[in-house]
C-alpha positions, 0 to 999 in steps of 0.5 A, spaced: 664 808 680 670 810 684 669 815 689 675 819 684 670 818 678 665 821 682 669 828 684 672 828 677 665 829 674 662 833 680 656 831 685 652 826 681 644 828 682 641 825 688 648 825 692 649 829 698 656 830 701 656 828 709 659 834 713 660 830 719 661 823 717 668 820 716 672 822 710 671 815 706 663 816 706 662 823 702 657 821 699 650 818 700 644 816 695 637 820 699 630 818 697 626 824 698 618 824 697 613 829 700 608 826 706 601 828 708 601 831 715 593 830 718 590 830 725 588 823 728 584 824 734 588 829 739 595 827 735 598 829 729 600 824 724 604 822 717 601 818 711 607 815 709 608 813 701 609 806 699 616 807 698 617 808 706 612 802 708 615 800 716 615 793 718 614 794 725 607 797 729 612 802 733 618 806 731 624 811 734 623 818 733 630 822 733 629 830 734 634 833 729 636 840 727 632 840 721 626 836 724 627 828 726 629 821 723 624 815 724 629 809 726 625 802 725 628 798 730 624 792 728 627 793 721 634 793 724 633 787 728 631 783 722 638 785 718 642 783 724 638 776 725 640 775 717 647 777 718 648 772 723 645 767 719 651 768 714 655 765 719 658 759 717 654 759 711 661 758 706 665 752 710 670 752 704 672 760 705 680 760 705 683 763 711 686 770 710 692 771 714 693 777 718 696 784 716 703 783 718 705 790 716 708 794 721 704 801 723 707 807 720 706 814 722 702 818 717 703 825 715 695 827 718 697 823 725 
């Protein structure tokens, strides 16, 4: 479904508008769940649902206005390595010529 199709049907369930992102990234699918907070020794801990399991032993926490976000650096590095492994995997892929059209001034610039 195209972005225009999403706009004409209204906002689909589970999609939230991004206000600080570029205009082309208006909707993103968010998975939400409830996690239990408990005390482990002198620390506070979260019991993550199965859908949110992490592949690493440590994560990076980033404080946000609404709480915090969790960044799994090991998963990020795994995606980067997998993407790098694709390099040269399709030797018969045709060479695409560069766009030779001149840059023109747009109304919004």
